[in-house]
LOKOL-34231 format. One record per residue (C-alpha): x, y, z; residue in three letters. Coordinates in steps of 0.02 Angstrom, whole numbers. Layout:
N
[pt [X Y Z] ALA] ...
This chain:
584
[pt [-6455 442 335] MET] [pt [-6361 382 186] GLU] [pt [-6326 196 203] PRO] [pt [-6152 211 135] PHE] [pt [-6097 367 231] ALA] [pt [-5943 341 342] SER] [pt [-5952 384 523] ALA] [pt [-5841 523 588] PRO] [pt [-5671 462 652] ALA] [pt [-5662 443 838] ALA] [pt [-5525 536 929] PRO] [pt [-5376 422 968] PRO] [pt [-5376 347 1138] SER] [pt [-5225 355 1256] SER] [pt [-5185 173 1219] VAL] [pt [-5186 205 1033] GLY] [pt [-5076 357 1056] LEU] [pt [-4949 257 1156] VAL] [pt [-4954 117 1029] SER] [pt [-4924 241 889] HIS] [pt [-4779 319 981] LEU] [pt [-4702 149 1021] LEU] [pt [-4716 93 842] SER] [pt [-4635 254 783] THR] [pt [-4495 237 911] ILE] [pt [-4472 55 863] SER] [pt [-4454 97 680] LEU] [pt [-4332 237 723] HIS] [pt [-4233 124 840] SER] [pt [-4221 -11 709] ASP] [pt [-4156 117 585] GLY] [pt [-4026 180 706] VAL] [pt [-3977 3 750] ALA] [pt [-3960 -44 568] ILE] [pt [-3860 114 535] GLN] [pt [-3749 78 683] ARG] [pt [-3729 -102 628] ALA] [pt [-3679 -44 456] ILE] [pt [-3554 78 532] GLU] [pt [-3490 -53 654] PHE] [pt [-3463 -190 525] LEU] [pt [-3310 -116 434] PRO] [pt [-3240 -52 597] ARG] [pt [-3256 -225 672] HIS] [pt [-3175 -301 520] ARG] [pt [-3035 -170 526] THR] [pt [-3005 -205 710] ASP] [pt [-3005 -390 675] ALA] [pt [-2882 -365 533] LEU] [pt [-2771 -260 646] SER] [pt [-2777 -395 779] VAL] [pt [-2733 -525 649] SER] [pt [-2586 -423 585] ILE] [pt [-2527 -392 763] GLY] [pt [-2539 -578 803] ASP] [pt [-2446 -621 644] ALA] [pt [-2308 -495 684] TRP] [pt [-2291 -566 859] ARG] [pt [-2280 -741 787] GLU] [pt [-2146 -688 663] VAL] [pt [-2051 -599 801] ARG] [pt [-2058 -747 918] SER] [pt [-2018 -886 795] TRP] [pt [-1906 -800 668] ALA] [pt [-1832 -633 719] LEU] [pt [-1804 -661 904] ALA] [pt [-1693 -817 887] PRO] [pt [-1589 -737 749] VAL] [pt [-1571 -577 850] LEU] [pt [-1520 -675 1005] ARG] [pt [-1382 -761 908] VAL] [pt [-1327 -594 835] ALA] [pt [-1321 -517 1010] ILE] [pt [-1213 -658 1076] VAL] [pt [-1093 -646 928] VAL] [pt [-1081 -457 943] CYS] [pt [-1052 -464 1131] LEU] [pt [-912 -591 1107] VAL] [pt [-831 -478 977] MET] [pt [-853 -329 1093] SER] [pt [-761 -419 1232] VAL] [pt [-622 -465 1110] MET] [pt [-606 -285 1055] LEU] [pt [-610 -223 1235] LEU] [pt [-469 -341 1286] VAL] [pt [-367 -284 1136] GLU] [pt [-393 -99 1174] VAL] [pt [-353 -122 1358] VAL] [pt [-196 -221 1319] SER] [pt [-138 -88 1196] MET] [pt [-168 45 1328] ALA] [pt [-69 -53 1458] VAL] [pt [77 -81 1339] VAL] [pt [76 101 1287] SER] [pt [75 157 1469] LEU] [pt [216 37 1513] ALA] [pt [322 102 1370] ILE] [pt [291 279 1428] LYS] [pt [330 243 1610] ILE] [pt [485 140 1572] LEU] [pt [536 266 1440] ARG] [pt [570 131 1312] ARG] [pt [627 249 1176] ARG] [pt [702 178 1015] PRO] [pt [870 259 1055] GLU] [pt [880 163 1218] SER] [pt [837 -5 1139] ARG] [pt [942 6 981] TYR] [pt [1109 81 941] CYS] [pt [1099 255 866] TRP] [pt [1247 365 825] GLU] [pt [1251 510 703] PRO] [pt [1338 480 538] ILE] [pt [1483 597 496] ASN] [pt [1624 602 370] ALA] [pt [1754 561 503] GLY] [pt [1928 630 524] ASP] [pt [1994 563 358] ASP] [pt [1962 697 225] PRO] [pt [2002 574 86] GLU] [pt [1852 468 128] SER] [pt [1741 618 98] GLY] [pt [1558 570 107] ASN] [pt [1587 382 92] LEU] [pt [1534 362 273] ALA] [pt [1359 405 216] PHE] [pt [1270 257 134] PRO] [pt [1187 277 -36] MET] [pt [1003 316 -15] VAL] [pt [865 306 -144] LEU] [pt [710 415 -117] VAL] [pt [556 353 -211] GLN] [pt [399 458 -237] ILE] [pt [260 366 -332] PRO] [pt [133 482 -415] MET] [pt [-30 472 -511] TYR] [pt [-106 634 -577] ASN] [pt [-47 727 -422] GLU] [pt [-70 902 -492] ARG] [pt [-107 984 -325] GLU] [pt [37 913 -221] VAL] [pt [179 861 -334] TYR] [pt [281 1019 -301] LYS] [pt [269 996 -112] LEU] [pt [333 818 -109] SER] [pt [469 841 -241] ILE] [pt [530 1000 -157] GLY] [pt [536 917 15] ALA] [pt [632 767 -53] ALA] [pt [757 875 -146] CYS] [pt [797 976 9] THR] [pt [837 827 121] LEU] [pt [999 853 216] SER] [pt [1114 719 144] TRP] [pt [1271 726 38] PRO] [pt [1218 761 -141] SER] [pt [1328 623 -210] ASP] [pt [1252 494 -90] ARG] [pt [1068 520 -127] ILE] [pt [959 488 -280] ILE] [pt [782 556 -298] ILE] [pt [668 449 -405] GLN] [pt [497 512 -464] ILE] [pt [386 368 -521] LEU] [pt [250 453 -622] ASP] [pt [103 343 -677] ASP] [pt [-3 494 -724] SER] [pt [-126 472 -867] THR] [pt [-152 659 -887] ASP] [pt [-20 724 -1010] PRO] [pt [-33 899 -937] THR] [pt [10 836 -763] VAL] [pt [152 732 -834] LYS] [pt [225 885 -915] GLY] [pt [211 986 -755] MET] [pt [297 851 -651] VAL] [pt [437 830 -779] GLU] [pt [468 1018 -783] ILE] [pt [480 1019 -593] GLU] [pt [607 878 -599] CYS] [pt [711 971 -728] ARG] [pt [704 1125 -617] HIS] [pt [783 1032 -472] TRP] [pt [906 943 -585] ALA] [pt [969 1112 -643] SER] [pt [1012 1148 -461] LYS] [pt [1126 998 -453] GLY] [pt [1003 875 -376] ILE] [pt [1022 694 -434] ASN] [pt [840 669 -483] ILE] [pt [768 543 -606] HIS] [pt [596 557 -686] TYR] [pt [528 383 -729] GLU] [pt [368 338 -821] VAL] [pt [288 174 -878] ARG] [pt [184 122 -1028] ASN] [pt [52 45 -914] ASN] [pt [-2 43 -732] ARG] [pt [22 -142 -703] LYS] [pt [28 -176 -518] GLY] [pt [-17 5 -480] TYR] [pt [92 77 -341] LYS] [pt [179 -89 -302] ALA] [pt [219 -113 -486] GLY] [pt [294 62 -499] ALA] [pt [402 37 -344] LEU] [pt [461 -133 -404] LYS] [pt [508 -68 -576] LEU] [pt [595 82 -498] GLY] [pt [709 -35 -400] MET] [pt [766 -120 -561] GLU] [pt [857 31 -632] HIS] [pt [1046 17 -629] SER] [pt [1071 172 -523] TYR] [pt [946 106 -394] ALA] [pt [1046 -53 -372] LYS] [pt [1192 50 -307] GLU] [pt [1088 106 -156] CYS] [pt [1083 21 14] GLU] [pt [925 100 82] PHE] [pt [765 169 6] VAL] [pt [651 301 81] ALA] [pt [473 301 15] ILE] [pt [353 447 22] PHE] [pt [179 463 -51] ASP] [pt [151 617 -157] SER] [pt [71 716 -15] ASP] [pt [211 685 112] PHE] [pt [336 820 159] GLN] [pt [483 756 262] PRO] [pt [589 876 363] GLU] [pt [766 910 304] ALA] [pt [845 804 442] ASN] [pt [734 653 408] PHE] [pt [872 540 340] LEU] [pt [998 591 473] LYS] [pt [875 539 609] ARG] [pt [821 373 531] THR] [pt [968 301 432] ILE] [pt [1081 279 587] PRO] [pt [960 148 656] PHE] [pt [983 46 497] LEU] [pt [1171 71 488] VAL] [pt [1207 17 668] HIS] [pt [1073 -120 681] ASN] [pt [1090 -243 536] PRO] [pt [930 -342 579] ARG] [pt [816 -191 565] ILE] [pt [727 -194 396] ALA] [pt [616 -41 415] LEU] [pt [621 121 513] VAL] [pt [444 188 511] GLN] [pt [405 368 560] THR] [pt [246 451 616] ARG] [pt [125 543 504] TRP] [pt [91 722 557] GLN] [pt [-57 822 495] PHE] [pt [-27 993 572] GLY] [pt [-152 1134 559] LYS] [pt [-224 1233 417] SER] [pt [-205 1420 394] VAL] [pt [-391 1456 366] ILE] [pt [-560 1371 366] TYR] [pt [-639 1352 196] PHE] [pt [-805 1261 212] GLN] [pt [-918 1193 347] LEU] [pt [-925 1012 395] SER] [pt [-1062 918 485] PHE] [pt [-1180 1038 569] PHE] [pt [-1136 1222 554] SER] [pt [-997 1343 522] THR] [pt [-1017 1408 698] ALA] [pt [-973 1239 770] ILE] [pt [-816 1227 663] ILE] [pt [-753 1399 709] TYR] [pt [-793 1365 890] GLY] [pt [-693 1204 885] LEU] [pt [-548 1297 807] LYS] [pt [-544 1419 951] MET] [pt [-553 1279 1078] LEU] [pt [-407 1183 1003] THR] [pt [-296 1324 943] TRP] [pt [-169 1309 1082] HIS] [pt [-150 1121 1054] PHE] [pt [-100 1132 870] MET] [pt [71 1117 792] ASP] [pt [145 1240 667] ASP] [pt [120 1129 514] PHE] [pt [24 1207 370] ALA] [pt [-59 1047 314] VAL] [pt [-248 1015 324] ASN] [pt [-286 948 497] PHE] [pt [-415 1084 529] SER] [pt [-495 1097 358] ASP] [pt [-656 1027 428] CYS] [pt [-726 919 566] LEU] [pt [-699 763 462] MET] [pt [-511 792 452] THR] [pt [-505 823 640] ARG] [pt [-592 657 668] ILE] [pt [-469 570 552] GLN] [pt [-325 643 651] LYS] [pt [-398 572 811] MET] [pt [-410 399 734] THR] [pt [-237 401 657] LEU] [pt [-155 479 810] ASP] [pt [-220 337 917] TYR] [pt [-155 212 790] HIS] [pt [17 290 768] PHE] [pt [45 312 954] LYS] [pt [37 123 975] VAL] [pt [107 40 820] GLU] [pt [130 55 634] GLN] [pt [186 -78 512] GLU] [pt [183 2 340] VAL] [pt [314 84 230] GLY] [pt [254 256 179] THR] [pt [362 388 265] ALA] [pt [483 251 311] GLY] [pt [657 192 261] VAL] [pt [683 13 203] TRP] [pt [842 -90 193] ARG] [pt [846 -142 10] ILE] [pt [926 -310 48] SER] [pt [779 -351 162] ALA] [pt [655 -306 25] ILE] [pt [744 -421 -97] ASN] [pt [758 -563 29] GLU] [pt [570 -571 62] VAL] [pt [520 -566 -121] GLY] [pt [509 -381 -159] GLY] [pt [352 -281 -191] TRP] [pt [195 -381 -233] LYS] [pt [35 -315 -311] ASP] [pt [-81 -453 -246] ARG] [pt [-170 -333 -127] THR] [pt [-206 -147 -116] THR] [pt [-98 -132 42] VAL] [pt [70 -175 -35] GLU] [pt [167 -92 106] ASP] [pt [80 -195 240] MET] [pt [108 -350 135] ASP] [pt [295 -317 128] LEU] [pt [305 -277 314] ALA] [pt [217 -438 365] VAL] [pt [328 -543 251] ARG] [pt [483 -460 324] ALA] [pt [421 -496 500] THR] [pt [395 -680 458] LEU] [pt [575 -691 398] ARG] [pt [640 -628 565] GLY] [pt [673 -447 517] TRP] [pt [636 -311 644] LYS] [pt [525 -162 607] LEU] [pt [563 -7 711] LEU] [pt [436 130 740] TYR] [pt [511 300 784] VAL] [pt [367 410 840] GLY] [pt [476 561 874] ASP] [pt [514 583 689] VAL] [pt [360 659 608] LYS] [pt [321 682 424] VAL] [pt [190 805 366] LYS] [pt [52 730 260] SER] [pt [-120 773 196] GLU] [pt [-284 700 256] LEU] [pt [-426 670 132] PRO] [pt [-540 820 155] SER] [pt [-684 765 43] THR] [pt [-799 628 101] PHE] [pt [-792 526 -59] LYS] [pt [-601 530 -58] ALA] [pt [-598 474 123] TYR] [pt [-726 337 90] ARG] [pt [-622 269 -55] ARG] [pt [-464 273 48] GLN] [pt [-546 179 191] GLN] [pt [-617 51 70] HIS] [pt [-444 19 -2] ARG] [pt [-359 8 168] TRP] [pt [-494 -101 249] THR] [pt [-523 -215 100] CYS] [pt [-337 -234 71] GLY] [pt [-301 -284 251] ALA] [pt [-441 -413 252] ALA] [pt [-383 -481 85] HIS] [pt [-204 -492 147] LEU] [pt [-265 -589 300] PHE] [pt [-350 -712 183] ARG] [pt [-190 -728 81] LYS] [pt [-66 -743 224] MET] [pt [-162 -823 367] GLY] [pt [-94 -998 336] ILE] [pt [77 -931 289] GLU] [pt [90 -842 457] ILE] [pt [46 -1001 553] LEU] [pt [175 -1102 456] LYS] [pt [316 -975 477] ALA] [pt [468 -1052 562] LYS] [pt [576 -899 595] GLU] [pt [458 -813 718] VAL] [pt [396 -861 891] SER] [pt [224 -925 933] ILE] [pt [191 -759 1020] TRP] [pt [231 -664 860] LYS] [pt [116 -779 760] LYS] [pt [-22 -751 886] PHE] [pt [4 -564 880] HIS] [pt [-4 -558 690] LEU] [pt [-152 -676 665] THR] [pt [-262 -633 813] TYR] [pt [-217 -459 871] SER] [pt [-151 -369 717] PHE] [pt [-264 -446 585] PHE] [pt [-417 -532 660] PHE] [pt [-465 -412 800] VAL] [pt [-403 -245 730] ARG] [pt [-437 -273 545] LYS] [pt [-591 -386 550] ILE] [pt [-682 -388 716] VAL] [pt [-668 -201 750] ALA] [pt [-758 -156 589] HIS] [pt [-892 -290 601] LEU] [pt [-943 -262 782] VAL] [pt [-947 -72 764] THR] [pt [-1075 -81 625] PHE] [pt [-1180 -232 671] PHE] [pt [-1195 -199 859] LEU] [pt [-1216 -11 865] TYR] [pt [-1304 17 699] CYS] [pt [-1404 -143 670] VAL] [pt [-1428 -251 825] VAL] [pt [-1467 -114 952] ILE] [pt [-1591 -22 838] PRO] [pt [-1674 -185 785] THR] [pt [-1691 -244 964] SER] [pt [-1817 -106 1000] VAL] [pt [-1933 -188 872] LEU] [pt [-1919 -358 956] VAL] [pt [-1958 -340 1142] PRO] [pt [-1935 -528 1167] GLU] [pt [-1747 -502 1173] VAL] [pt [-1640 -390 1281] THR] [pt [-1459 -336 1272] ILE] [pt [-1359 -336 1435] PRO] [pt [-1315 -164 1498] ALA] [pt [-1130 -208 1505] TRP] [pt [-1132 -238 1318] GLY] [pt [-1227 -79 1276] VAL] [pt [-1154 43 1402] VAL] [pt [-1001 -17 1496] TYR] [pt [-895 -90 1355] ILE] [pt [-924 55 1233] PRO] [pt [-892 180 1373] SER] [pt [-728 96 1422] THR] [pt [-666 91 1242] ILE] [pt [-715 273 1217] THR] [pt [-628 329 1376] ILE] [pt [-468 238 1327] LEU] [pt [-472 318 1156] ASN] [pt [-502 488 1234] ALA] [pt [-351 471 1347] THR] [pt [-242 450 1193] ARG] [pt [-309 613 1120] ASN] [pt [-336 734 1266] PRO] [pt [-330 886 1153] SER] [pt [-478 819 1054] SER] [pt [-585 767 1201] LEU] [pt [-723 888 1151] HIS] [pt [-737 800 982] LEU] [pt [-772 627 1052] MET] [pt [-962 630 1021] PRO] [pt [-934 678 839] PHE] [pt [-796 548 825] TRP] [pt [-911 409 889] ILE] [pt [-1055 455 774] LEU] [pt [-947 475 619] PHE] [pt [-850 314 652] GLU] [pt [-1016 221 663] ASN] [pt [-1066 292 494] VAL] [pt [-899 243 418] MET] [pt [-917 70 496] ALA] [pt [-1048 31 364] MET] [pt [-919 55 226] HIS] [pt [-779 -31 322] ARG] [pt [-891 -181 357] MET] [pt [-932 -195 172] LYS] [pt [-748 -179 124] ALA] [pt [-699 -311 253] THR] [pt [-822 -438 183] ILE] [pt [-769 -398 4] ILE] [pt [-586 -424 50] GLY] [pt [-617 -587 142] LEU] [pt [-724 -659 2] LEU] [pt [-622 -583 -141] GLU] [pt [-784 -514 -210] ALA] [pt [-825 -361 -311] GLY] [pt [-692 -226 -304] THR] [pt [-571 -315 -187] PHE] [pt [-421 -274 -299] ASP] [pt [-478 -103 -359] GLU] [pt [-348 34 -335] TRP] [pt [-417 211 -329] ILE] [pt [-292 347 -288] VAL] [pt [-348 460 -146] THR] [pt [-389 635 -209] ASP] [pt [-279 771 -135] LYS] [pt [-308 958 -131] LEU] [pt [-139 1022 -71] GLY] [pt [-149 1211 -49] ASP] [pt [-306 1224 -155] THR] [pt [-416 1273 -9] LEU] [pt [-300 1415 35] GLN] [pt [-253 1478 -137] ASP] [pt [-352 1422 -289] LYS] [pt [-264 1545 -404] ILE] [pt [-101 1449 -386] ARG] [pt [-171 1302 -485] ILE] [pt [-274 1370 -631] PRO] [pt [-301 1199 -709] LEU] [pt [-384 1127 -554] LEU] [pt [-540 1029 -595] GLU] [pt [-676 1094 -480] ARG] [pt [-779 973 -381] ALA] [pt [-964 971 -418] SER] [pt [-1076 1045 -284] THR] [pt [-1245 992 -357] SER] [pt [-1363 906 -237] LEU] [pt [-1372 749 -342] ARG] [pt [-1184 725 -337] ASP] [pt [-1175 759 -151] ARG] [pt [-1311 636 -97] LEU] [pt [-1256 469 -25] ASN] [pt [-1403 350 -42] LEU] [pt [-1341 210 74] PRO] [pt [-1325 333 217] GLU] [pt [-1496 408 181] LEU] [pt [-1577 236 178] GLY] [pt [-1497 188 342] PHE] [pt [-1549 354 419] ALA] [pt [-1731 313 375] ALA] [pt [-1714 142 457] PHE] [pt [-1642 217 616] LEU] [pt [-1777 351 624] PHE] [pt [-1909 215 610] LEU] [pt [-1831 116 752] CYS] [pt [-1814 271 860] ALA] [pt [-1996 321 835] CYS] [pt [-2055 145 875] TYR] [pt [-1949 141 1032] ASN] [pt [-2013 311 1087] LEU] [pt [-2194 256 1064] ALA] [pt [-2191 76 1127] TYR] [pt [-2021 42 1202] GLY] [pt [-1976 10 1383] GLN] [pt [-1802 88 1373] ASN] [pt [-1718 247 1314] TYR] [pt [-1624 181 1163] TYR] [pt [-1715 306 1055] TYR] [pt [-1604 446 1123] VAL] [pt [-1449 366 1048] TYR] [pt [-1538 302 892] ILE] [pt [-1608 474 849] TYR] [pt [-1436 555 863] VAL] [pt [-1355 418 759] GLN] [pt [-1492 436 630] ALA] [pt [-1454 622 616] VAL] [pt [-1270 580 587] ALA] [pt [-1317 462 444] PHE] [pt [-1434 594 375] LEU] [pt [-1302 730 378] VAL] [pt [-1176 619 289] VAL] [pt [-1309 560 169] GLY] [pt [-1350 738 119] CYS] [pt [-1167 774 85] GLY] [pt [-1138 898 226] TYR] [pt [-973 824 281] VAL] [pt [-799 863 221] GLY] [pt [-744 1006 108] THR] [pt [-787 1051 -69] PHE] [pt [-727 1185 -187] ILE] [pt [-856 1315 -235] THR] [pt [-859 1412 -396] ASN] [pt [-791 1589 -380] PRO] 
């Protein structure tokens, strides 16, 4: 035997086999454990990070957002109650007037004017009337307004038509002047007046027009915007109120929007909806070929303005003023963009009466493009808020009106209708309610979210029974427009930004029905970039976020309303509202 030869290896015993297996399993288990630990570590850190972010968000909600939101809810609910009381009181007054049949003819003396039995007096029984039509590049509607004014039923030697043309387009100026010469050749006493500048805008033009020698011979002045078309008997139905009631300064008539001959372009959701709405409302429409039914947006405007005009109106367009009253209160002023409201309020403070005659209707055109409507609403809303800032103290100091009249002007007419209504509509329904779903620590009472809005909506619907089927669209669109009205209100109150900017509302006249009639018409752009409205798109994204969060984590059903409102913002943001002129 070799001394250094190794012995043959013995077969492994059972103990050795178990030990080998255990050691192998141990090594494998350690590897799996290490692998799992490696996999668990980032997940643990991620979960910890998520928990930290969640805790931080809850802290921010509890200590920062929740208190602010609670204050906002209280303020909005107070404003909602104020608006509800105002709407209910207006409904009660309107109902009382209807039940008691308090028509203007029963409250004030009205007798038709005639030449009398003395033939020598001729038409002297008819007072001298000046008809003013301010214009600014009104290519599409100038013929309609001039033609309507020149066909008013009034003795030709007792009426003067005055066209105040501030147009900057020489082509439009030439067209308007030719139209004036055309009517002058027919024996109409018409004067075409232009200025070297646009100082004071519309108010400046009206003021300068009153300074002409022939205008000083007149006792009353009827004012029509360039898109208004009075009926032939307009003066014979309004002037008698002024003649027989010497303390009446203004006889205001109602704006009428009529119906359009055809549909041109879809608005909001689909052409099918528009045509369906037309069929539903056909038997409610009047025979006025204006643009009430151009699109859903114009129908919604009619609902808003009808509710307003059925209750009160204190402006001057489509109205007849007593010239002595205008002069007594200081004449036209260009300090705001609502010069007619300014004049009416000043006349009221001096004890003059303003009479609204709703039975006399004057055809007018509604803005049918969204941008034109948005600019108009900015001017009206900003101007009213700015006028409130200018005249608030003056109203309180007025000595020729009662305390009740002061209260009505400051609180009801200005503060609630011109300020509160715009602020609460936007902040409560578009900001506070959607934001509340992100902050479960706060709740909004059901009476503020459901009952008050429902009551206001029902009262509005009762004023427009023929448009009842449009109420959902009206609510959604008014909430979208509330964003712009809120901005305009703040700008007017603070005199910031474009508070005194005057942008004339674009008018289309008969363009949608007959584009061949106006070959020089500048076509509106239909490119996507020009149609997008970024503020609406941004707000739509915010509302969609709130709705999705509420659907996933919320304890209520606010997401149903928020989703629908988000769609409304999205539709407006993408430019699918109003009309536009396509290329042939």
